[in-house]
N, C-alpha and C positions, 0 to 999 in steps of 0.2 A: 480252858476258859480264857486264861489271861491273854493268850494270843489274839482270840477272837475279840476281846474287848479292846484291845489296842488297834486292831484293824477297823473295827466299827468307829472308835473315836477318831481315827485318821480319816475315815470315810465321812464323817460328819464336818470335820475340819476342812476338808478339801472338796466336799461337794460330792463324793463318789460312794457307791455302795460298797459294802464289804466284799461282796462277789465280785465286783468290777475291780477292786483292787487286788484280790487274789488272783484274777485272771491277769491283770498286768503285771504281777510279780512272775507268773509263769511264762507270759509272753516275754518278759526280759530275759529270763533264763534261757528260753529256747532261741531268742534272738542272739544272745551272746554266744551260744555254741555255734550258730550258724556264721556269725561274724568271724569267729575263730577258724572255722572251716574255710571261709572265703580268704582270710588272710593267709593261711596256709597254702592252698592252692595258688594264690597269686604269688607267693613266695616261690613255689615249686615249678610252676608253668607260666606264670604271668598272664593267667586266665582266671575269670571268676565265672564258675558254671551258672547258667540261667536258672538251674533248678533251685539254687540258694536264694536269688532275687526272688524267685516265685514264690518260694516258702515264706520268706520275709513279707512280701506284700499281702499274701493271704492272711498270715497272722495278725498283721498290722490293721487290715480292713475289718476283720472280725474283733479286734479289739477296739476300734474306734466306734464300730456299730453299737457296742455296749454303752458307750458315752453318748449315743444320740446320733440322729442323722445329720445335725448341723456339725457336729464334731468331725464326722467322716467327710462332709463336704468341705469344711475348711482344711483338713488334712489333705484331702485329694486336691484341692486348689494350689495349696502351698507346693505339693509334690510337682504338680505339674509346671508351676513357675520355676522349680528348681530344675525340672528336667529339661525346660527351654535353655536356660542358662548353661547347664551342663552340655547339653547337646551342641551348642555354639562353641564351647570350649573343645569339646571332641572333634568338631569339623576342623578346628584349627590345629589340632594335634597335641593338645595340652593334657588331655585325659583320656583313658581308654574306655571303650564301649561298655565292658564289664562294670568299670567304676561308676559310670552314668546310671546303670541300671540298679546296682545295688544300693546307691546313695538315694535314688528316686524310691525305690522300694522301702527303704528304711523311714523316709519322710512320711509315707502314706501311714504309718502306725504312731507317728509322733503329732503332738500338737505343733501349731506354727511357731510358737516360742521355743519348743524343744528342737523343732527343725532348723531354726537359726542358731541355737547352741550347738547342734550336731554339726553344722557346717563350719562354724568358728572353730570347734574343737578339732575337727578333721583337718582344716587348713593349718593349725597349730602343729598338730601332730605330723602332717606332710612336710611342714617346714624342718622340724626336727629330724624327720626321716632324711630329707635332703642333706642336712648338715652331716649326719652319720655317714651317707654315702660319699660326700665331699671328703670327709676325713679319712674314710676307708680307700678312696681312690689314691690318696697319697701313699698309704700304708701298703697297698697292693705292689708297689714298685719294689719293696723290699722283701716281698713273701714269695717271690717265683720259686718254684721248684721244690717247695716243701709239701709232703703228703701229709693228709689227715685220714685219719681212719674212723673217728666217731661220726655219728650222724650229723651233730653239729658242726663237726670239722668239715664234712663234706659238702654240708649247706653253705658254709663260708667259702669254701673252695670255689662252689659254682658261682656264688654271689661276687667274688673277687674276679672271677673271669667274666662276668657280665659287666662289671665296673669298668674292666680295662678295655672293653669293646663299647663303652658308653651306652650300655643298654638302659631300658626304661626303669623306674622306680617301681617296686611293689606297692602301688598306691592303696591297694586293698588292705595293707596293714595300717595305714593311717586312717582310713575308713572305719576299720575295725576299732581303732583306738578312739576315734571321735564318737562311734555309736556307743561303746562301752562307757566312756565317760558320761554320756547323757543319760544312758539307762541306769548307771549306778550312782550318779549324783543328780537326783531330780532336783530341779529348782535351784541350782548352784550357779554362780556367777552371773 
C-alpha cells in the first residue's frame, strides 16, 4: 500500500496517473536492457541490430500514447528533427547508421526536453569514450605480443587491435550511457 501511495502522490505531483508511472518504470527497465545489448553488440561487431531499434521505438510509442496523442506528436516531431540532423552527420561519415536509428528510436519514447538531455548526455559520454580511446592508443604501443585469456582480456585485445588500425569508436556505448543517464535521472541537469 505504501508503494502505491507514493506512486499516486508522484502521479499527482507530475500530472501522470499511477498506471502511467508504473508503465514508464517498466519501459525504462526494458529500454536499459536493450541499450546494454546494443552497446555490447557495438563493441563486439561495430553494428547495432535493427531489431533493438525497432523494439525501442515500439515501446516508446506505446509509452507516449499513454501520455496522450499530443505527447506522442511532440516526441515524434522531436525524433524526426533529431533524425534529420543525425542523417546529415551520417552522410558526412561522423556517425554510423545504427547509431542514427537507435538514437531516433529512443527519442520517440522521450519528451522533447528529455531528448535534449539524452543528446547532451550522449555527447558527453562520447567525448569521454574518445578520450579513453586516445589514451588506449598510446598504451597499445607497449602491449603488443601479450596474450589475454579472460573474456575481458580478449575484448581488450580486439579493441587494441582496432585502435592500432584506427577503427571506429563503438558509439553505441556512448548512446547507451546517455540513454541510461536520462532514464535513471529524470529531470536532472
